[in-house]
PyMOL CGO cylinders between C-alpha atoms (Angstrom):
from pymol import cmd
from pymol.cgo import CYLINDER

trace = [
    CYLINDER, 36.48, 115.28, 124.15, 39.59, 114.34, 126.26, 0.3, 1, 1, 1, 1, 1, 1,
    CYLINDER, 39.59, 114.34, 126.26, 41.19, 116.61, 128.64, 0.3, 1, 1, 1, 1, 1, 1,
    CYLINDER, 41.19, 116.61, 128.64, 43.90, 117.19, 126.10, 0.3, 1, 1, 1, 1, 1, 1,
    CYLINDER, 43.90, 117.19, 126.10, 41.34, 117.89, 123.17, 0.3, 1, 1, 1, 1, 1, 1,
    CYLINDER, 41.34, 117.89, 123.17, 42.43, 121.10, 121.32, 0.3, 1, 1, 1, 1, 1, 1,
    CYLINDER, 42.43, 121.10, 121.32, 39.00, 122.76, 121.75, 0.3, 1, 1, 1, 1, 1, 1,
    CYLINDER, 39.00, 122.76, 121.75, 40.61, 126.12, 122.77, 0.3, 1, 1, 1, 1, 1, 1,
    CYLINDER, 40.61, 126.12, 122.77, 37.58, 128.32, 122.46, 0.3, 1, 1, 1, 1, 1, 1,
    CYLINDER, 37.58, 128.32, 122.46, 35.64, 125.92, 124.53, 0.3, 1, 1, 1, 1, 1, 1,
    CYLINDER, 35.64, 125.92, 124.53, 37.93, 125.06, 127.24, 0.3, 1, 1, 1, 1, 1, 1,
    CYLINDER, 37.93, 125.06, 127.24, 40.59, 127.77, 127.01, 0.3, 1, 1, 1, 1, 1, 1,
    CYLINDER, 40.59, 127.77, 127.01, 40.99, 130.68, 129.19, 0.3, 1, 1, 1, 1, 1, 1,
    CYLINDER, 40.99, 130.68, 129.19, 42.41, 134.18, 128.44, 0.3, 1, 1, 1, 1, 1, 1,
    CYLINDER, 42.41, 134.18, 128.44, 46.18, 134.21, 128.28, 0.3, 1, 1, 1, 1, 1, 1,
    CYLINDER, 46.18, 134.21, 128.28, 49.25, 135.20, 126.10, 0.3, 1, 1, 1, 1, 1, 1,
    CYLINDER, 49.25, 135.20, 126.10, 50.74, 132.77, 123.44, 0.3, 1, 1, 1, 1, 1, 1,
    CYLINDER, 50.74, 132.77, 123.44, 53.38, 134.01, 120.97, 0.3, 1, 1, 1, 1, 1, 1,
    CYLINDER, 53.38, 134.01, 120.97, 52.91, 137.63, 122.06, 0.3, 1, 1, 1, 1, 1, 1,
    CYLINDER, 52.91, 137.63, 122.06, 49.10, 137.79, 121.47, 0.3, 1, 1, 1, 1, 1, 1,
    CYLINDER, 49.10, 137.79, 121.47, 46.22, 137.67, 124.16, 0.3, 1, 1, 1, 1, 1, 1,
    CYLINDER, 46.22, 137.67, 124.16, 43.72, 135.14, 123.19, 0.3, 1, 1, 1, 1, 1, 1,
    CYLINDER, 43.72, 135.14, 123.19, 42.06, 132.07, 124.46, 0.3, 1, 1, 1, 1, 1, 1,
    CYLINDER, 42.06, 132.07, 124.46, 44.73, 129.42, 125.34, 0.3, 1, 1, 1, 1, 1, 1,
    CYLINDER, 44.73, 129.42, 125.34, 44.84, 125.99, 126.81, 0.3, 1, 1, 1, 1, 1, 1,
    CYLINDER, 44.84, 125.99, 126.81, 46.89, 126.35, 130.00, 0.3, 1, 1, 1, 1, 1, 1,
    CYLINDER, 46.89, 126.35, 130.00, 47.26, 125.16, 133.51, 0.3, 1, 1, 1, 1, 1, 1,
    CYLINDER, 47.26, 125.16, 133.51, 46.54, 127.31, 136.66, 0.3, 1, 1, 1, 1, 1, 1,
    CYLINDER, 46.54, 127.31, 136.66, 50.11, 128.73, 136.50, 0.3, 1, 1, 1, 1, 1, 1,
    CYLINDER, 50.11, 128.73, 136.50, 49.74, 129.88, 132.88, 0.3, 1, 1, 1, 1, 1, 1,
    CYLINDER, 49.74, 129.88, 132.88, 51.83, 127.03, 131.46, 0.3, 1, 1, 1, 1, 1, 1,
    CYLINDER, 51.83, 127.03, 131.46, 50.70, 125.81, 128.10, 0.3, 1, 1, 1, 1, 1, 1,
    CYLINDER, 50.70, 125.81, 128.10, 49.28, 122.18, 128.34, 0.3, 1, 1, 1, 1, 1, 1,
    CYLINDER, 49.28, 122.18, 128.34, 49.58, 119.51, 125.72, 0.3, 1, 1, 1, 1, 1, 1,
    CYLINDER, 49.58, 119.51, 125.72, 46.81, 119.10, 123.19, 0.3, 1, 1, 1, 1, 1, 1,
    CYLINDER, 46.81, 119.10, 123.19, 45.34, 116.52, 120.96, 0.3, 1, 1, 1, 1, 1, 1,
    CYLINDER, 45.34, 116.52, 120.96, 43.03, 116.25, 117.97, 0.3, 1, 1, 1, 1, 1, 1,
    CYLINDER, 43.03, 116.25, 117.97, 42.84, 113.79, 115.18, 0.3, 1, 1, 1, 1, 1, 1,
    CYLINDER, 42.84, 113.79, 115.18, 43.00, 116.74, 112.94, 0.3, 1, 1, 1, 1, 1, 1,
    CYLINDER, 43.00, 116.74, 112.94, 46.59, 118.11, 112.88, 0.3, 1, 1, 1, 1, 1, 1,
    CYLINDER, 46.59, 118.11, 112.88, 45.33, 121.70, 112.07, 0.3, 1, 1, 1, 1, 1, 1,
    CYLINDER, 45.33, 121.70, 112.07, 43.22, 121.64, 115.40, 0.3, 1, 1, 1, 1, 1, 1,
    CYLINDER, 43.22, 121.64, 115.40, 45.94, 120.21, 117.56, 0.3, 1, 1, 1, 1, 1, 1,
    CYLINDER, 45.94, 120.21, 117.56, 47.02, 123.51, 119.07, 0.3, 1, 1, 1, 1, 1, 1,
    CYLINDER, 47.02, 123.51, 119.07, 46.81, 125.27, 122.33, 0.3, 1, 1, 1, 1, 1, 1,
    CYLINDER, 46.81, 125.27, 122.33, 45.83, 128.66, 121.12, 0.3, 1, 1, 1, 1, 1, 1,
    CYLINDER, 45.83, 128.66, 121.12, 43.68, 130.68, 118.71, 0.3, 1, 1, 1, 1, 1, 1,
    CYLINDER, 43.68, 130.68, 118.71, 43.96, 133.95, 116.90, 0.3, 1, 1, 1, 1, 1, 1,
    CYLINDER, 43.96, 133.95, 116.90, 42.90, 137.01, 118.82, 0.3, 1, 1, 1, 1, 1, 1,
    CYLINDER, 42.90, 137.01, 118.82, 40.18, 137.57, 116.24, 0.3, 1, 1, 1, 1, 1, 1,
    CYLINDER, 40.18, 137.57, 116.24, 38.33, 134.44, 117.11, 0.3, 1, 1, 1, 1, 1, 1,
    CYLINDER, 38.33, 134.44, 117.11, 38.71, 135.38, 120.89, 0.3, 1, 1, 1, 1, 1, 1,
    CYLINDER, 38.71, 135.38, 120.89, 37.16, 138.82, 120.11, 0.3, 1, 1, 1, 1, 1, 1,
    CYLINDER, 37.16, 138.82, 120.11, 34.36, 137.23, 118.03, 0.3, 1, 1, 1, 1, 1, 1,
    CYLINDER, 34.36, 137.23, 118.03, 33.62, 134.72, 120.87, 0.3, 1, 1, 1, 1, 1, 1,
    CYLINDER, 33.62, 134.72, 120.87, 33.73, 137.45, 123.63, 0.3, 1, 1, 1, 1, 1, 1,
    CYLINDER, 33.73, 137.45, 123.63, 31.19, 139.76, 121.63, 0.3, 1, 1, 1, 1, 1, 1,
    CYLINDER, 31.19, 139.76, 121.63, 28.85, 136.82, 120.97, 0.3, 1, 1, 1, 1, 1, 1,
    CYLINDER, 28.85, 136.82, 120.97, 29.05, 137.18, 117.26, 0.3, 1, 1, 1, 1, 1, 1,
    CYLINDER, 29.05, 137.18, 117.26, 30.15, 133.62, 116.71, 0.3, 1, 1, 1, 1, 1, 1,
    CYLINDER, 30.15, 133.62, 116.71, 29.27, 130.42, 118.55, 0.3, 1, 1, 1, 1, 1, 1,
    CYLINDER, 29.27, 130.42, 118.55, 32.02, 127.86, 118.94, 0.3, 1, 1, 1, 1, 1, 1,
    CYLINDER, 32.02, 127.86, 118.94, 31.46, 124.26, 119.72, 0.3, 1, 1, 1, 1, 1, 1,
    CYLINDER, 31.46, 124.26, 119.72, 33.60, 121.15, 120.46, 0.3, 1, 1, 1, 1, 1, 1,
    CYLINDER, 33.60, 121.15, 120.46, 33.38, 117.95, 118.48, 0.3, 1, 1, 1, 1, 1, 1,
    CYLINDER, 33.38, 117.95, 118.48, 35.17, 114.75, 119.62, 0.3, 1, 1, 1, 1, 1, 1,
    CYLINDER, 35.17, 114.75, 119.62, 37.55, 112.93, 117.42, 0.3, 1, 1, 1, 1, 1, 1,
    CYLINDER, 37.55, 112.93, 117.42, 35.06, 110.02, 117.14, 0.3, 1, 1, 1, 1, 1, 1,
    CYLINDER, 35.06, 110.02, 117.14, 32.36, 112.48, 115.79, 0.3, 1, 1, 1, 1, 1, 1,
    CYLINDER, 32.36, 112.48, 115.79, 34.73, 113.96, 113.25, 0.3, 1, 1, 1, 1, 1, 1,
    CYLINDER, 34.73, 113.96, 113.25, 35.88, 110.58, 111.91, 0.3, 1, 1, 1, 1, 1, 1,
    CYLINDER, 35.88, 110.58, 111.91, 32.23, 109.52, 111.74, 0.3, 1, 1, 1, 1, 1, 1,
    CYLINDER, 32.23, 109.52, 111.74, 31.48, 112.65, 109.62, 0.3, 1, 1, 1, 1, 1, 1,
    CYLINDER, 31.48, 112.65, 109.62, 34.58, 112.03, 107.50, 0.3, 1, 1, 1, 1, 1, 1,
    CYLINDER, 34.58, 112.03, 107.50, 33.14, 108.61, 106.71, 0.3, 1, 1, 1, 1, 1, 1,
    CYLINDER, 33.14, 108.61, 106.71, 29.63, 109.68, 106.25, 0.3, 1, 1, 1, 1, 1, 1,
    CYLINDER, 29.63, 109.68, 106.25, 30.45, 112.39, 103.75, 0.3, 1, 1, 1, 1, 1, 1,
    CYLINDER, 30.45, 112.39, 103.75, 32.89, 110.14, 101.87, 0.3, 1, 1, 1, 1, 1, 1,
    CYLINDER, 32.89, 110.14, 101.87, 30.41, 107.37, 101.61, 0.3, 1, 1, 1, 1, 1, 1,
    CYLINDER, 30.41, 107.37, 101.61, 27.22, 109.41, 100.77, 0.3, 1, 1, 1, 1, 1, 1,
    CYLINDER, 27.22, 109.41, 100.77, 28.49, 112.31, 98.61, 0.3, 1, 1, 1, 1, 1, 1,
    CYLINDER, 28.49, 112.31, 98.61, 31.96, 110.90, 97.41, 0.3, 1, 1, 1, 1, 1, 1,
    CYLINDER, 31.96, 110.90, 97.41, 33.58, 114.01, 98.94, 0.3, 1, 1, 1, 1, 1, 1,
    CYLINDER, 33.58, 114.01, 98.94, 36.63, 113.20, 101.05, 0.3, 1, 1, 1, 1, 1, 1,
    CYLINDER, 36.63, 113.20, 101.05, 36.86, 116.15, 103.66, 0.3, 1, 1, 1, 1, 1, 1,
    CYLINDER, 36.86, 116.15, 103.66, 39.87, 117.18, 105.57, 0.3, 1, 1, 1, 1, 1, 1,
    CYLINDER, 39.87, 117.18, 105.57, 39.70, 115.98, 109.19, 0.3, 1, 1, 1, 1, 1, 1,
    CYLINDER, 39.70, 115.98, 109.19, 39.49, 119.82, 110.23, 0.3, 1, 1, 1, 1, 1, 1,
    CYLINDER, 39.49, 119.82, 110.23, 36.42, 120.31, 107.98, 0.3, 1, 1, 1, 1, 1, 1,
    CYLINDER, 36.42, 120.31, 107.98, 34.93, 117.04, 109.19, 0.3, 1, 1, 1, 1, 1, 1,
    CYLINDER, 34.93, 117.04, 109.19, 34.40, 118.71, 112.64, 0.3, 1, 1, 1, 1, 1, 1,
    CYLINDER, 34.40, 118.71, 112.64, 32.18, 121.08, 110.95, 0.3, 1, 1, 1, 1, 1, 1,
    CYLINDER, 32.18, 121.08, 110.95, 30.16, 118.35, 109.12, 0.3, 1, 1, 1, 1, 1, 1,
    CYLINDER, 30.16, 118.35, 109.12, 29.93, 116.48, 112.47, 0.3, 1, 1, 1, 1, 1, 1,
    CYLINDER, 29.93, 116.48, 112.47, 28.29, 119.45, 114.13, 0.3, 1, 1, 1, 1, 1, 1,
    CYLINDER, 28.29, 119.45, 114.13, 25.89, 119.87, 111.23, 0.3, 1, 1, 1, 1, 1, 1,
    CYLINDER, 25.89, 119.87, 111.23, 24.85, 116.03, 111.73, 0.3, 1, 1, 1, 1, 1, 1,
    CYLINDER, 24.85, 116.03, 111.73, 24.45, 116.67, 115.35, 0.3, 1, 1, 1, 1, 1, 1,
    CYLINDER, 24.45, 116.67, 115.35, 21.99, 119.65, 114.86, 0.3, 1, 1, 1, 1, 1, 1,
    CYLINDER, 21.99, 119.65, 114.86, 20.24, 118.31, 111.77, 0.3, 1, 1, 1, 1, 1, 1,
    CYLINDER, 20.24, 118.31, 111.77, 17.13, 117.48, 113.79, 0.3, 1, 1, 1, 1, 1, 1,
    CYLINDER, 17.13, 117.48, 113.79, 16.76, 121.12, 114.96, 0.3, 1, 1, 1, 1, 1, 1,
    CYLINDER, 16.76, 121.12, 114.96, 16.77, 122.51, 111.31, 0.3, 1, 1, 1, 1, 1, 1,
    CYLINDER, 16.77, 122.51, 111.31, 13.52, 123.43, 109.44, 0.3, 1, 1, 1, 1, 1, 1,
    CYLINDER, 13.52, 123.43, 109.44, 12.82, 122.20, 105.85, 0.3, 1, 1, 1, 1, 1, 1,
    CYLINDER, 12.82, 122.20, 105.85, 13.65, 125.65, 104.38, 0.3, 1, 1, 1, 1, 1, 1,
    CYLINDER, 13.65, 125.65, 104.38, 16.62, 126.44, 106.36, 0.3, 1, 1, 1, 1, 1, 1,
    CYLINDER, 16.62, 126.44, 106.36, 19.81, 127.21, 104.31, 0.3, 1, 1, 1, 1, 1, 1,
    CYLINDER, 19.81, 127.21, 104.31, 23.04, 125.79, 105.59, 0.3, 1, 1, 1, 1, 1, 1,
    CYLINDER, 23.04, 125.79, 105.59, 26.46, 126.43, 104.19, 0.3, 1, 1, 1, 1, 1, 1,
    CYLINDER, 26.46, 126.43, 104.19, 29.46, 124.22, 105.35, 0.3, 1, 1, 1, 1, 1, 1,
    CYLINDER, 29.46, 124.22, 105.35, 32.89, 125.24, 103.86, 0.3, 1, 1, 1, 1, 1, 1,
    CYLINDER, 32.89, 125.24, 103.86, 35.15, 122.55, 103.22, 0.3, 1, 1, 1, 1, 1, 1,
    CYLINDER, 35.15, 122.55, 103.22, 38.96, 123.13, 103.06, 0.3, 1, 1, 1, 1, 1, 1,
    CYLINDER, 38.96, 123.13, 103.06, 42.03, 120.90, 102.57, 0.3, 1, 1, 1, 1, 1, 1,
    CYLINDER, 42.03, 120.90, 102.57, 41.87, 117.45, 101.28, 0.3, 1, 1, 1, 1, 1, 1,
    CYLINDER, 41.87, 117.45, 101.28, 40.96, 114.34, 103.13, 0.3, 1, 1, 1, 1, 1, 1,
    CYLINDER, 40.96, 114.34, 103.13, 42.61, 111.63, 100.94, 0.3, 1, 1, 1, 1, 1, 1,
    CYLINDER, 42.61, 111.63, 100.94, 45.85, 111.95, 103.02, 0.3, 1, 1, 1, 1, 1, 1,
    CYLINDER, 45.85, 111.95, 103.02, 43.73, 110.74, 105.92, 0.3, 1, 1, 1, 1, 1, 1,
    CYLINDER, 43.73, 110.74, 105.92, 42.10, 107.79, 104.25, 0.3, 1, 1, 1, 1, 1, 1,
    CYLINDER, 42.10, 107.79, 104.25, 44.48, 104.90, 105.55, 0.3, 1, 1, 1, 1, 1, 1,
    CYLINDER, 44.48, 104.90, 105.55, 44.02, 105.92, 109.12, 0.3, 1, 1, 1, 1, 1, 1,
    CYLINDER, 44.02, 105.92, 109.12, 40.34, 106.65, 109.18, 0.3, 1, 1, 1, 1, 1, 1,
    CYLINDER, 40.34, 106.65, 109.18, 38.61, 104.04, 106.97, 0.3, 1, 1, 1, 1, 1, 1,
]
cmd.load_cgo(trace, "trace")
């Protein structure tokens, strides 16, 4: 991840954006900083307060995936399953690939895919 990566729940701190208190990517003066993600839907400096609450209570674990890992997962799923995931969903697939060695034979894993990745083919293949 770069310093501009849009991993708000991993790198952000509590702040206010658009009138809602949540985790925000900001500088030490509270000014919103620029973000970047290969996935347009993740290129944003804040998250909804619901996600902030779930993180703070420990009910959900949030992780960061690099653009390179997401594009690798995009290619892997496209080639092996014929499913072209959106780049946002490719981040979830990349994390599954990362932790696959920790899973047991009978573990059940569900990854929800949303959007469509065909719009991203030219840039990522």
